[in-house]
OpenMM code with the backbone's topology and positions (N, CA, C; nanometers):
from openmm import Vec3, app, unit

residues = "MET LEU GLU LEU VAL LEU LYS TRP LEU CYS ILE PHE LEU PHE VAL ALA CYS ALA SER ALA HIS ALA ALA PRO ALA GLU ASP ASP MET THR SER LEU LEU ALA ASP LYS GLY LEU LEU SER LYS LEU GLU GLN VAL SER GLN THR VAL THR HIS ARG ALA SER ASP LEU VAL ILE THR ALA MET GLY PHE LEU GLY VAL PRO TYR ARG ARG GLY GLY SER SER ILE GLU THR GLY PHE ASP CYS SER GLY PHE VAL ARG ALA MET TYR GLU GLN THR VAL GLY LEU LEU LEU PRO ARG ARG ALA ASN GLU GLN ALA ALA ALA THR GLU ALA ILE ASP ARG LYS ASP LEU GLN PRO GLY ASP LEU VAL PHE PHE ASN THR MET LYS ARG ALA PHE SER HIS VAL GLY ILE TYR VAL GLY GLU GLY LYS PHE ILE HIS SER PRO LYS PRO GLY ALA GLN VAL ARG VAL GLU ASP MET GLY HIS SER TYR TRP GLN ARG ARG PHE ASN GLY ALA ARG ARG VAL LEU GLY LEU SER ARG ALA GLU PRO GLN GLN PRO GLN PRO".split()
positions = [
    Vec3(0.9138, -0.8337, -1.8712),
    Vec3(0.8484, -0.8205, -1.7386),
    Vec3(0.9467, -0.7948, -1.6315),
    Vec3(1.0592, -0.8654, -1.6343),
    Vec3(1.1636, -0.8494, -1.5362),
    Vec3(1.2151, -0.7007, -1.5259),
    Vec3(1.2247, -0.6433, -1.6466),
    Vec3(1.2606, -0.4960, -1.6509),
    Vec3(1.1671, -0.4082, -1.5770),
    Vec3(1.0274, -0.4362, -1.5874),
    Vec3(0.9320, -0.3570, -1.5261),
    Vec3(0.9431, -0.3670, -1.3734),
    Vec3(0.9664, -0.4931, -1.3304),
    Vec3(0.9767, -0.5193, -1.1813),
    Vec3(1.1036, -0.4449, -1.1307),
    Vec3(1.2137, -0.4546, -1.2099),
    Vec3(1.3366, -0.3908, -1.1560),
    Vec3(1.3153, -0.2364, -1.1573),
    Vec3(1.2486, -0.1854, -1.2518),
    Vec3(1.2222, -0.0403, -1.2555),
    Vec3(1.1440, 0.0036, -1.1382),
    Vec3(1.0364, -0.0703, -1.1003),
    Vec3(0.9535, -0.0338, -0.9833),
    Vec3(1.0376, -0.0479, -0.8622),
    Vec3(1.1234, -0.1566, -0.8540),
    Vec3(1.1998, -0.1717, -0.7349),
    Vec3(1.2881, -0.0533, -0.7116),
    Vec3(1.3553, -0.0056, -0.8218),
    Vec3(1.4420, 0.1107, -0.8065),
    Vec3(1.3583, 0.2366, -0.7640),
    Vec3(1.2444, 0.2545, -0.8148),
    Vec3(1.1641, 0.3745, -0.7787),
    Vec3(1.1239, 0.3678, -0.6349),
    Vec3(1.0790, 0.2447, -0.5821),
    Vec3(1.0399, 0.2315, -0.4435),
    Vec3(1.1570, 0.2457, -0.3485),
    Vec3(1.2655, 0.1928, -0.3799),
    Vec3(1.3852, 0.2094, -0.2978),
    Vec3(1.4310, 0.3575, -0.2829),
    Vec3(1.4239, 0.4292, -0.4057),
    Vec3(1.4618, 0.5649, -0.4010),
    Vec3(1.3584, 0.6456, -0.3084),
    Vec3(1.2289, 0.6180, -0.3227),
    Vec3(1.1304, 0.6881, -0.2408),
    Vec3(1.1465, 0.6516, -0.0955),
    Vec3(1.1720, 0.5282, -0.0661),
    Vec3(1.1946, 0.4888, 0.0755),
    Vec3(1.3125, 0.5541, 0.1415),
    Vec3(1.4230, 0.5655, 0.0620),
    Vec3(1.5412, 0.6253, 0.1144),
    Vec3(1.5226, 0.7719, 0.1340),
    Vec3(1.4582, 0.8377, 0.0397),
    Vec3(1.4397, 0.9844, 0.0415),
    Vec3(1.3503, 1.0185, 0.1627),
    Vec3(1.2452, 0.9371, 0.1883),
    Vec3(1.1567, 0.9783, 0.3002),
    Vec3(1.2161, 0.9371, 0.4304),
    Vec3(1.2977, 0.8374, 0.4304),
    Vec3(1.3626, 0.7891, 0.5615),
    Vec3(1.4678, 0.8837, 0.6066),
    Vec3(1.5307, 0.9605, 0.5095),
    Vec3(1.6404, 1.0475, 0.5500),
    Vec3(1.5989, 1.1972, 0.5518),
    Vec3(1.4784, 1.2303, 0.5423),
    Vec3(1.4382, 1.3601, 0.5545),
    Vec3(1.4728, 1.4281, 0.6855),
    Vec3(1.5401, 1.5428, 0.6832),
    Vec3(1.5914, 1.6081, 0.8006),
    Vec3(1.4762, 1.6772, 0.8763),
    Vec3(1.4629, 1.6590, 1.0095),
    Vec3(1.3603, 1.7251, 1.0853),
    Vec3(1.3976, 1.8705, 1.1076),
    Vec3(1.3022, 1.9543, 1.1196),
    Vec3(1.3282, 2.1023, 1.1493),
    Vec3(1.3867, 2.1110, 1.2910),
    Vec3(1.4876, 2.2068, 1.3063),
    Vec3(1.5504, 2.2315, 1.4344),
    Vec3(1.4604, 2.3182, 1.5092),
    Vec3(1.4063, 2.2769, 1.6120),
    Vec3(1.3301, 2.3590, 1.7056),
    Vec3(1.3390, 2.3040, 1.8430),
    Vec3(1.2727, 2.3680, 1.9449),
    Vec3(1.2778, 2.3199, 2.0788),
    Vec3(1.2281, 2.1726, 2.0937),
    Vec3(1.1208, 2.1312, 2.0255),
    Vec3(1.0653, 2.0009, 2.0380),
    Vec3(1.1647, 1.9026, 1.9791),
    Vec3(1.2267, 1.9329, 1.8686),
    Vec3(1.3232, 1.8398, 1.8083),
    Vec3(1.4387, 1.8190, 1.9086),
    Vec3(1.4886, 1.9351, 1.9643),
    Vec3(1.6024, 1.9210, 2.0644),
    Vec3(1.5578, 1.8375, 2.1860),
    Vec3(1.4391, 1.8581, 2.2362),
    Vec3(1.3926, 1.7757, 2.3473),
    Vec3(1.3853, 1.6260, 2.3164),
    Vec3(1.3308, 1.6002, 2.1864),
    Vec3(1.3138, 1.4621, 2.1482),
    Vec3(1.4527, 1.3989, 2.1321),
    Vec3(1.5516, 1.4756, 2.0738),
    Vec3(1.6846, 1.4267, 2.0528),
    Vec3(1.7558, 1.4036, 2.1919),
    Vec3(1.7390, 1.4955, 2.2895),
    Vec3(1.7982, 1.4859, 2.4199),
    Vec3(1.7475, 1.3604, 2.4923),
    Vec3(1.6249, 1.3262, 2.4747),
    Vec3(1.5682, 1.2082, 2.5436),
    Vec3(1.5917, 1.0773, 2.4697),
    Vec3(1.6507, 1.0900, 2.3507),
    Vec3(1.6758, 0.9745, 2.2666),
    Vec3(1.5468, 0.9195, 2.1912),
    Vec3(1.4420, 1.0049, 2.1918),
    Vec3(1.3175, 0.9690, 2.1268),
    Vec3(1.3298, 0.9903, 1.9750),
    Vec3(1.4116, 1.0864, 1.9384),
    Vec3(1.4126, 1.1202, 1.7891),
    Vec3(1.4653, 1.0039, 1.7126),
    Vec3(1.5703, 0.9381, 1.7674),
    Vec3(1.6246, 0.8249, 1.6912),
    Vec3(1.5195, 0.7078, 1.6930),
    Vec3(1.4470, 0.6937, 1.7999),
    Vec3(1.3415, 0.5837, 1.8023),
    Vec3(1.2381, 0.6152, 1.6986),
    Vec3(1.1974, 0.7407, 1.6900),
    Vec3(1.0971, 0.7759, 1.5905),
    Vec3(1.1495, 0.7548, 1.4432),
    Vec3(1.2775, 0.7844, 1.4261),
    Vec3(1.3330, 0.7608, 1.2964),
    Vec3(1.3402, 0.6101, 1.2602),
    Vec3(1.3705, 0.5337, 1.3570),
    Vec3(1.3667, 0.3812, 1.3436),
    Vec3(1.2304, 0.3321, 1.3065),
    Vec3(1.1279, 0.3828, 1.3767),
    Vec3(0.9932, 0.3420, 1.3483),
    Vec3(0.9564, 0.3828, 1.2066),
    Vec3(0.9943, 0.5049, 1.1665),
    Vec3(0.9600, 0.5545, 1.0310),
    Vec3(1.0241, 0.4673, 0.9287),
    Vec3(1.1548, 0.4352, 0.9489),
    Vec3(1.2252, 0.3471, 0.8540),
    Vec3(1.1603, 0.2101, 0.8460),
    Vec3(1.1227, 0.1516, 0.9563),
    Vec3(1.0591, 0.0206, 0.9603),
    Vec3(0.9327, 0.0230, 0.8783),
    Vec3(0.8486, 0.1310, 0.9004),
    Vec3(0.7240, 0.1449, 0.8280),
    Vec3(0.7475, 0.1532, 0.6814),
    Vec3(0.8438, 0.2402, 0.6363),
    Vec3(0.8876, 0.2657, 0.4984),
    Vec3(0.9215, 0.1269, 0.4338),
    Vec3(1.0090, 0.0550, 0.5142),
    Vec3(1.0565, -0.0706, 0.4509),
    Vec3(0.9453, -0.1747, 0.4425),
    Vec3(0.8529, -0.1779, 0.5390),
    Vec3(0.7389, -0.2749, 0.5313),
    Vec3(0.6577, -0.2420, 0.4055),
    Vec3(0.6246, -0.1186, 0.3818),
    Vec3(0.5418, -0.0724, 0.2667),
    Vec3(0.6128, -0.1019, 0.1413),
    Vec3(0.7490, -0.0800, 0.1315),
    Vec3(0.8231, -0.1092, 0.0117),
    Vec3(0.8299, -0.2601, -0.0126),
    Vec3(0.8495, -0.3371, 0.0983),
    Vec3(0.8484, -0.4821, 0.0807),
    Vec3(0.7188, -0.5332, 0.0334),
    Vec3(0.6128, -0.4823, 0.0783),
    Vec3(0.4737, -0.5210, 0.0388),
    Vec3(0.4636, -0.4936, -0.1188),
    Vec3(0.5012, -0.3831, -0.1675),
    Vec3(0.4829, -0.3558, -0.3083),
    Vec3(0.5866, -0.4409, -0.3943),
    Vec3(0.7014, -0.4663, -0.3403),
    Vec3(0.7988, -0.5531, -0.4090),
    Vec3(0.7481, -0.6908, -0.4167),
    Vec3(0.6956, -0.7408, -0.3108),
    Vec3(0.6345, -0.8741, -0.3042),
    Vec3(0.5175, -0.8835, -0.4038),
    Vec3(0.4343, -0.7831, -0.3989),
    Vec3(0.3170, -0.7879, -0.4967),
    Vec3(0.3621, -0.7915, -0.6436),
    Vec3(0.4688, -0.7210, -0.6723),
    Vec3(0.5203, -0.7147, -0.8079),
    Vec3(0.5676, -0.8570, -0.8497),
    Vec3(0.6075, -0.9293, -0.7567),
    Vec3(0.6587, -1.0713, -0.7818),
    Vec3(0.5482, -1.1637, -0.8282),
    Vec3(0.4220, -1.1151, -0.8153),
    Vec3(0.3103, -1.1994, -0.8497),
    Vec3(0.2461, -1.1553, -0.9842),
    Vec3(0.3058, -1.0582, -1.0534),
    Vec3(0.2590, -1.0147, -1.1868),
    Vec3(0.2393, -1.1442, -1.2684),
    Vec3(0.1271, -1.1472, -1.3386),
    Vec3(0.1100, -1.2679, -1.4303),
    Vec3(0.0280, -1.3771, -1.3670),
    Vec3(0.0106, -1.3800, -1.2379),
    Vec3(-0.0729, -1.4864, -1.1796),
    Vec3(-0.2141, -1.4677, -1.2194),
    Vec3(-0.2870, -1.5756, -1.2604),
    Vec3(-0.4159, -1.5600, -1.3183),
    Vec3(-0.5226, -1.5257, -1.2067),
    Vec3(-0.6266, -1.4567, -1.2527),
    Vec3(-0.7421, -1.4260, -1.1723),
    Vec3(-0.8233, -1.5530, -1.1501),
    Vec3(-0.8785, -1.5730, -1.0315),
    Vec3(-0.9671, -1.6794, -1.0004),
    Vec3(-1.0581, -1.6330, -0.8888),
    Vec3(-1.1854, -1.6335, -0.9255),
    Vec3(-1.2855, -1.5895, -0.8272),
    Vec3(-1.2726, -1.6732, -0.6943),
    Vec3(-1.2613, -1.6080, -0.5840),
    Vec3(-1.2433, -1.6772, -0.4532),
    Vec3(-1.1043, -1.7188, -0.4327),
    Vec3(-1.0050, -1.7006, -0.5252),
    Vec3(-0.8751, -1.7446, -0.5137),
    Vec3(-0.7866, -1.6605, -0.4179),
    Vec3(-0.7031, -1.7223, -0.3462),
    Vec3(-0.6260, -1.6451, -0.2528),
    Vec3(-0.4808, -1.7030, -0.2387),
    Vec3(-0.4345, -1.7678, -0.3434),
    Vec3(-0.2939, -1.8198, -0.3436),
    Vec3(-0.2399, -1.8309, -0.4824),
    Vec3(-0.1039, -1.8402, -0.4876),
    Vec3(-0.0477, -1.8564, -0.6185),
    Vec3(-0.0836, -1.9884, -0.6916),
    Vec3(-0.1164, -2.0821, -0.6074),
    Vec3(-0.1542, -2.2145, -0.6635),
    Vec3(-0.2921, -2.2129, -0.7323),
    Vec3(-0.3810, -2.1357, -0.6611),
    Vec3(-0.5211, -2.1259, -0.7099),
    Vec3(-0.5485, -2.0068, -0.7961),
    Vec3(-0.4604, -1.9053, -0.7897),
    Vec3(-0.4888, -1.7693, -0.8598),
    Vec3(-0.5553, -1.6922, -0.7510),
    Vec3(-0.5769, -1.5667, -0.7861),
    Vec3(-0.6266, -1.4636, -0.6903),
    Vec3(-0.7479, -1.3929, -0.7480),
    Vec3(-0.8414, -1.3554, -0.6609),
    Vec3(-0.9340, -1.2516, -0.7017),
    Vec3(-0.8755, -1.1241, -0.6379),
    Vec3(-0.9369, -1.0147, -0.6436),
    Vec3(-0.8769, -0.8822, -0.5995),
    Vec3(-0.8479, -0.8809, -0.4576),
    Vec3(-0.9562, -0.9203, -0.3789),
    Vec3(-0.9352, -0.9094, -0.2294),
    Vec3(-0.8449, -1.0234, -0.1732),
    Vec3(-0.8582, -1.1375, -0.2462),
    Vec3(-0.7595, -1.2496, -0.2039),
    Vec3(-0.6151, -1.2091, -0.2304),
    Vec3(-0.5890, -1.1423, -0.3390),
    Vec3(-0.4555, -1.0915, -0.3737),
    Vec3(-0.4041, -0.9990, -0.2555),
    Vec3(-0.4871, -0.8933, -0.2301),
    Vec3(-0.4461, -0.8018, -0.1263),
    Vec3(-0.4240, -0.8631, 0.0095),
    Vec3(-0.5186, -0.9553, 0.0470),
    Vec3(-0.5058, -1.0266, 0.1743),
    Vec3(-0.3790, -1.1062, 0.1752),
    Vec3(-0.3536, -1.1795, 0.0697),
    Vec3(-0.2293, -1.2629, 0.0706),
    Vec3(-0.1019, -1.1759, 0.0741),
    Vec3(-0.0971, -1.0699, 0.0158),
    Vec3(0.0211, -0.9851, 0.0132),
    Vec3(0.0459, -0.9287, 0.1551),
    Vec3(-0.0536, -0.8791, 0.2179),
    Vec3(-0.0457, -0.8290, 0.3527),
    Vec3(-0.0034, -0.9391, 0.4572),
    Vec3(-0.0616, -1.0582, 0.4372),
    Vec3(-0.0321, -1.1600, 0.5320),
    Vec3(0.1128, -1.2128, 0.5076),
    Vec3(0.1539, -1.2320, 0.3867),
    Vec3(0.2945, -1.2740, 0.3551),
    Vec3(0.3939, -1.1724, 0.3972),
    Vec3(0.3692, -1.0443, 0.3658),
    Vec3(0.4762, -0.9456, 0.3830),
    Vec3(0.4716, -0.8781, 0.5184),
    Vec3(0.3602, -0.8378, 0.5579),
    Vec3(0.3489, -0.7540, 0.6807),
    Vec3(0.3044, -0.8427, 0.8020),
    Vec3(0.2439, -0.9561, 0.7773),
    Vec3(0.1976, -1.0442, 0.8923),
    Vec3(0.0626, -0.9999, 0.9423),
    Vec3(-0.0114, -0.9151, 0.8631),
    Vec3(-0.1466, -0.8781, 0.9018),
    Vec3(-0.2477, -0.9620, 0.8185),
    Vec3(-0.3518, -1.0046, 0.8926),
    Vec3(-0.4550, -1.0783, 0.8246),
    Vec3(-0.5716, -0.9880, 0.8044),
    Vec3(-0.5926, -0.9360, 0.6810),
    Vec3(-0.7077, -0.8534, 0.6475),
    Vec3(-0.8379, -0.9383, 0.6256),
    Vec3(-0.9537, -0.8781, 0.6388),
    Vec3(-1.0769, -0.9501, 0.6062),
    Vec3(-1.0675, -0.9998, 0.4607),
    Vec3(-1.1549, -1.0898, 0.4222),
    Vec3(-1.1562, -1.1620, 0.2977),
    Vec3(-1.2089, -1.0792, 0.1794),
    Vec3(-1.3174, -1.0037, 0.2091),
    Vec3(-1.3815, -0.9373, 0.0940),
    Vec3(-1.3430, -0.7879, 0.0838),
    Vec3(-1.3488, -0.7271, -0.0419),
    Vec3(-1.3035, -0.5916, -0.0588),
    Vec3(-1.3811, -0.4963, 0.0375),
    Vec3(-1.5107, -0.5033, 0.0365),
    Vec3(-1.5892, -0.4160, 0.1224),
    Vec3(-1.5544, -0.4207, 0.2726),
    Vec3(-1.5176, -0.5421, 0.3159),
    Vec3(-1.4794, -0.5715, 0.4519),
    Vec3(-1.3327, -0.5088, 0.4786),
    Vec3(-1.2490, -0.5171, 0.3750),
    Vec3(-1.1195, -0.4583, 0.3884),
    Vec3(-1.1318, -0.3089, 0.3955),
    Vec3(-1.2213, -0.2467, 0.3252),
    Vec3(-1.2445, -0.1043, 0.3270),
    Vec3(-1.2920, -0.0647, 0.4703),
    Vec3(-1.3810, -0.1387, 0.5217),
    Vec3(-1.4324, -0.1112, 0.6541),
    Vec3(-1.3280, -0.1234, 0.7672),
    Vec3(-1.2242, -0.2133, 0.7437),
    Vec3(-1.1256, -0.2398, 0.8472),
    Vec3(-1.0017, -0.1500, 0.8325),
    Vec3(-1.0063, -0.0495, 0.7439),
    Vec3(-0.8960, 0.0362, 0.7145),
    Vec3(-0.9301, 0.1796, 0.7330),
    Vec3(-0.8283, 0.2655, 0.7440),
    Vec3(-0.8557, 0.4093, 0.7700),
    Vec3(-0.8635, 0.4882, 0.6404),
    Vec3(-0.9690, 0.5640, 0.6249),
    Vec3(-0.9856, 0.6462, 0.4990),
    Vec3(-0.8776, 0.7531, 0.4892),
    Vec3(-0.8224, 0.7716, 0.3710),
    Vec3(-0.7279, 0.8811, 0.3486),
    Vec3(-0.7625, 0.9556, 0.2211),
    Vec3(-0.7087, 1.0761, 0.2021),
    Vec3(-0.7398, 1.1545, 0.0837),
    Vec3(-0.6515, 1.0861, -0.0296),
    Vec3(-0.6995, 1.0972, -0.1480),
    Vec3(-0.6255, 1.0450, -0.2613),
    Vec3(-0.4972, 1.1101, -0.2765),
    Vec3(-0.4845, 1.2306, -0.2512),
    Vec3(-0.3564, 1.3075, -0.2581),
    Vec3(-0.2569, 1.2537, -0.1574),
    Vec3(-0.2972, 1.1838, -0.0571),
    Vec3(-0.2045, 1.1322, 0.0487),
    Vec3(-0.1677, 0.9868, 0.0245),
    Vec3(-0.2041, 0.9322, -0.0873),
    Vec3(-0.1674, 0.7904, -0.1219),
    Vec3(-0.0176, 0.7714, -0.1203),
    Vec3(0.0258, 0.6627, -0.0550),
    Vec3(0.1636, 0.6248, -0.0566),
    Vec3(0.1673, 0.4724, -0.0880),
    Vec3(0.2840, 0.4194, -0.1396),
    Vec3(0.2931, 0.2830, -0.1734),
    Vec3(0.2507, 0.1893, -0.0581),
    Vec3(0.1721, 0.0898, -0.0835),
    Vec3(0.1225, 0.0024, 0.0161),
    Vec3(-0.0234, 0.0307, 0.0638),
    Vec3(-0.0677, 0.1559, 0.0291),
    Vec3(-0.2066, 0.1864, 0.0639),
    Vec3(-0.2978, 0.1117, -0.0262),
    Vec3(-0.4240, 0.0988, 0.0083),
    Vec3(-0.5300, 0.0308, -0.0673),
    Vec3(-0.6132, 0.1341, -0.1514),
    Vec3(-0.6452, 0.1008, -0.2664),
    Vec3(-0.7357, 0.1885, -0.3453),
    Vec3(-0.8639, 0.0913, -0.3831),
    Vec3(-0.9770, 0.1531, -0.3833),
    Vec3(-1.0996, 0.0858, -0.3955),
    Vec3(-1.1794, 0.1472, -0.5089),
    Vec3(-1.2578, 0.0542, -0.5772),
    Vec3(-1.3273, 0.0942, -0.6969),
    Vec3(-1.4656, 0.0273, -0.6918),
    Vec3(-1.5652, 0.0952, -0.7649),
    Vec3(-1.6927, 0.0413, -0.7742),
    Vec3(-1.7049, -0.0122, -0.9173),
    Vec3(-1.6907, -0.1494, -0.9214),
    Vec3(-1.6827, -0.2140, -1.0518),
    Vec3(-1.8013, -0.3059, -1.0670),
    Vec3(-1.8880, -0.3147, -0.9704),
    Vec3(-2.0063, -0.4098, -0.9731),
    Vec3(-2.1322, -0.3380, -0.9217),
    Vec3(-2.1368, -0.2086, -0.9478),
    Vec3(-2.2552, -0.1233, -0.9107),
    Vec3(-2.2810, -0.1225, -0.7585),
    Vec3(-2.1707, -0.1374, -0.6852),
    Vec3(-2.1703, -0.1260, -0.5384),
    Vec3(-2.0378, -0.0799, -0.4933),
    Vec3(-2.0360, 0.0038, -0.3942),
    Vec3(-1.9122, 0.0671, -0.3335),
    Vec3(-1.8224, -0.0458, -0.2867),
    Vec3(-1.6948, -0.0118, -0.3004),
    Vec3(-1.5879, -0.1015, -0.2507),
    Vec3(-1.5932, -0.2379, -0.3008),
    Vec3(-1.6314, -0.2576, -0.4297),
    Vec3(-1.6404, -0.3975, -0.4908),
    Vec3(-1.5112, -0.4453, -0.5435),
    Vec3(-1.4062, -0.3579, -0.5608),
    Vec3(-1.2823, -0.3958, -0.6146),
    Vec3(-1.1661, -0.3268, -0.5333),
    Vec3(-1.0625, -0.3952, -0.5114),
    Vec3(-0.9497, -0.3410, -0.4346),
    Vec3(-0.8165, -0.3724, -0.5002),
    Vec3(-0.7235, -0.2807, -0.4841),
    Vec3(-0.5821, -0.2994, -0.5305),
    Vec3(-0.4856, -0.2347, -0.4318),
    Vec3(-0.3537, -0.2549, -0.4622),
    Vec3(-0.2567, -0.1946, -0.3738),
    Vec3(-0.1821, -0.0880, -0.4530),
    Vec3(-0.1767, 0.0388, -0.3921),
    Vec3(-0.1143, 0.1515, -0.4575),
    Vec3(0.0368, 0.1239, -0.4562),
    Vec3(0.0950, 0.1433, -0.5747),
    Vec3(0.2449, 0.1259, -0.5918),
    Vec3(0.3142, 0.2546, -0.6184),
    Vec3(0.2498, 0.3618, -0.6304),
    Vec3(0.3156, 0.4913, -0.6543),
    Vec3(0.2969, 0.5438, -0.7938),
    Vec3(0.3227, 0.6677, -0.8120),
    Vec3(0.3120, 0.7377, -0.9437),
    Vec3(0.1790, 0.7162, -1.0098),
    Vec3(0.0698, 0.7102, -0.9286),
    Vec3(-0.0755, 0.7063, -0.9797),
    Vec3(-0.1056, 0.5633, -1.0324),
    Vec3(-0.0288, 0.4674, -0.9927),
    Vec3(-0.0543, 0.3230, -1.0412),
    Vec3(-0.0861, 0.2317, -0.9254),
    Vec3(-0.1605, 0.1219, -0.9512),
    Vec3(-0.1859, 0.0235, -0.8498),
    Vec3(-0.1756, -0.1166, -0.9148),
    Vec3(-0.1526, -0.2150, -0.8298),
    Vec3(-0.1412, -0.3544, -0.8711),
    Vec3(-0.2595, -0.4267, -0.8179),
    Vec3(-0.3215, -0.5139, -0.8967),
    Vec3(-0.4414, -0.5866, -0.8559),
    Vec3(-0.4614, -0.7078, -0.9470),
    Vec3(-0.5610, -0.7869, -0.9113),
    Vec3(-0.6046, -0.9047, -0.9857),
    Vec3(-0.7393, -0.8621, -1.0367),
    Vec3(-0.7496, -0.8273, -1.1750),
    Vec3(-0.8625, -0.7563, -1.2152),
    Vec3(-0.9947, -0.8282, -1.2416),
    Vec3(-0.9852, -0.9405, -1.3179),
    Vec3(-1.1181, -0.9992, -1.3608),
    Vec3(-1.0891, -1.1389, -1.4215),
    Vec3(-1.2009, -1.2207, -1.4359),
    Vec3(-1.1748, -1.3524, -1.5037),
    Vec3(-1.1137, -1.3388, -1.6409),
    Vec3(-1.0133, -1.4265, -1.6693),
    Vec3(-0.9409, -1.4230, -1.7964),
    Vec3(-0.8256, -1.3337, -1.7925),
    Vec3(-0.7974, -1.2595, -1.6851),
    Vec3(-0.6906, -1.1629, -1.6800),
    Vec3(-0.5904, -1.2196, -1.5709),
    Vec3(-0.4863, -1.1436, -1.5551),
    Vec3(-0.3773, -1.1808, -1.4604),
    Vec3(-0.3442, -1.0580, -1.3687),
    Vec3(-0.2755, -1.0814, -1.2610),
    Vec3(-0.2325, -0.9726, -1.1730),
    Vec3(-0.1449, -0.8772, -1.2546),
    Vec3(-0.1812, -0.7506, -1.2487),
    Vec3(-0.1089, -0.6510, -1.3315),
    Vec3(-0.1166, -0.5174, -1.2669),
    Vec3(-0.0342, -0.4278, -1.3269),
    Vec3(-0.0260, -0.2885, -1.2750),
    Vec3(-0.1143, -0.2054, -1.3717),
    Vec3(-0.1906, -0.1142, -1.3193),
    Vec3(-0.2816, -0.0211, -1.3978),
    Vec3(-0.2585, 0.1194, -1.3571),
    Vec3(-0.2968, 0.2060, -1.4376),
    Vec3(-0.2869, 0.3535, -1.4129),
    Vec3(-0.4189, 0.4046, -1.3631),
    Vec3(-0.4287, 0.4647, -1.2435),
    Vec3(-0.5486, 0.5109, -1.1954),
    Vec3(-0.6013, 0.6345, -1.2771),
    Vec3(-0.5180, 0.6908, -1.3609),
    Vec3(-0.5594, 0.8012, -1.4437),
    Vec3(-0.6450, 0.7600, -1.5575),
    Vec3(-0.6442, 0.6274, -1.5916),
    Vec3(-0.7276, 0.5789, -1.7032),
    Vec3(-0.8644, 0.6042, -1.6715),
    Vec3(-0.9503, 0.6450, -1.7703),
    Vec3(-1.0848, 0.6942, -1.7511),
    Vec3(-1.1692, 0.5827, -1.6803),
    Vec3(-1.1506, 0.4589, -1.7106),
    Vec3(-1.2261, 0.3497, -1.6482),
    Vec3(-1.2085, 0.3503, -1.4973),
    Vec3(-1.0858, 0.3595, -1.4511),
    Vec3(-1.0614, 0.3610, -1.3110),
    Vec3(-1.1000, 0.4995, -1.2444),
    Vec3(-1.0791, 0.6061, -1.3108),
    Vec3(-1.1203, 0.7323, -1.2624),
    Vec3(-1.2688, 0.7359, -1.2285),
    Vec3(-1.3430, 0.6823, -1.3259),
    Vec3(-1.4952, 0.6940, -1.2987),
    Vec3(-1.5402, 0.6047, -1.1854),
    Vec3(-1.4661, 0.5042, -1.1550),
    Vec3(-1.5021, 0.4019, -1.0600),
    Vec3(-1.4338, 0.4111, -0.9245),
    Vec3(-1.3484, 0.5119, -0.9124),
    Vec3(-1.2689, 0.5259, -0.7841),
    Vec3(-1.3671, 0.5479, -0.6689),
    Vec3(-1.3478, 0.4710, -0.5633),
    Vec3(-1.4296, 0.4837, -0.4377),
    Vec3(-1.3606, 0.5427, -0.3260),
    Vec3(-1.2267, 0.5339, -0.3237),
    Vec3(-1.1547, 0.5906, -0.2167),
    Vec3(-1.0222, 0.5233, -0.1919),
    Vec3(-0.9421, 0.5888, -0.1020),
    Vec3(-0.8162, 0.5329, -0.0734),
    Vec3(-0.8186, 0.5065, 0.0825),
    Vec3(-0.7489, 0.3972, 0.1204),
    Vec3(-0.7457, 0.3552, 0.2613),
    Vec3(-0.6058, 0.3224, 0.2964),
    Vec3(-0.5736, 0.3330, 0.4269),
    Vec3(-0.4473, 0.2947, 0.4769),
    Vec3(-0.4687, 0.1880, 0.5832),
    Vec3(-0.3902, 0.0793, 0.5795),
    Vec3(-0.3991, -0.0262, 0.6739),
    Vec3(-0.3242, 0.0241, 0.8017),
    Vec3(-0.3936, 0.0178, 0.9124),
    Vec3(-0.3330, 0.0540, 1.0360),
    Vec3(-0.2084, -0.0304, 1.0663),
    Vec3(-0.1060, 0.0291, 1.1144),
    Vec3(0.0214, -0.0452, 1.1329),
    Vec3(0.1240, -0.0053, 1.0208),
    Vec3(0.0726, 0.0463, 0.9131),
    Vec3(0.1519, 0.0979, 0.8027),
    Vec3(0.1449, 0.2452, 0.7880),
    Vec3(0.0827, 0.3101, 0.8867),
    Vec3(0.0640, 0.4505, 0.8880),
    Vec3(0.1971, 0.5299, 0.8714),
    Vec3(0.1925, 0.6353, 0.7912),
    Vec3(0.3156, 0.7138, 0.7760),
    Vec3(0.2901, 0.8571, 0.8169),
    Vec3(0.2084, 0.8767, 0.9120),
    Vec3(0.1724, 1.0109, 0.9622),
    Vec3(0.2834, 1.0710, 1.0329),
    Vec3(0.2881, 1.2030, 1.0300),
    Vec3(0.3960, 1.2709, 1.1059),
    Vec3(0.3886, 1.2331, 1.2571),
    Vec3(0.5052, 1.2257, 1.3208),
    Vec3(0.5027, 1.1948, 1.4672),
    Vec3(0.4155, 1.2883, 1.5466),
    Vec3(0.3358, 1.2409, 1.6417),
    Vec3(0.2544, 1.3263, 1.7219),
    Vec3(0.3428, 1.3928, 1.8324),
    Vec3(0.3015, 1.5132, 1.8645),
    Vec3(0.3732, 1.5851, 1.9747),
    Vec3(0.3421, 1.5216, 2.1073),
    Vec3(0.4372, 1.4951, 2.1943),
    Vec3(0.4051, 1.4374, 2.3242),
    Vec3(0.3201, 1.5350, 2.4049),
    Vec3(0.2221, 1.4689, 2.4764),
    Vec3(0.1342, 1.5539, 2.5625),
    Vec3(0.2052, 1.5843, 2.6923),
    Vec3(0.1898, 1.7081, 2.7451),
    Vec3(0.2623, 1.7469, 2.8706),
    Vec3(0.2072, 1.6736, 2.9891),
] * unit.nanometer
topology = app.Topology()
chain = topology.addChain("A")
for resn in residues:
    res = topology.addResidue(resn, chain)
    for name in ("N", "CA", "C"):
        topology.addAtom(name, app.Element.getBySymbol(name[0]), res)
């Protein structure tokens, strides 16, 4: 299990470093932002966001094997799906998300599946109602979650037919947005 955690840690650190060091295109706007000292501030914000998302995933991986418990929201009691997500965001990012999966979906920003990045939330219909299950996207088409009674926190592949059929959508928690910097308004 430790090997799996270390493998994921290496992947996330590589992704974080690669995205943090992407070179901006040289144009008039880039020059203006650099002259005003804004470019370095934007890069700092980007690095902070990347580190927070990576920290979130790394923290979540540290809870692999914790048992499922309906209504659970701590390592002592075990976790249900939304309790797990809520605890990870509170511990790592300092954000307190709503308690239930459907409330977490309502409180976050919808994104396209193709835009998923580590730390985003993925939702599934596992109880014949939308947004009845939630997990944290970890990259490479995989997510970590607390699945069901008798199971433990684990990583699953979203490409598995069970999860593909039940996928409800991807969401991004505000404050961890990785959108391209907006152009300043004149």
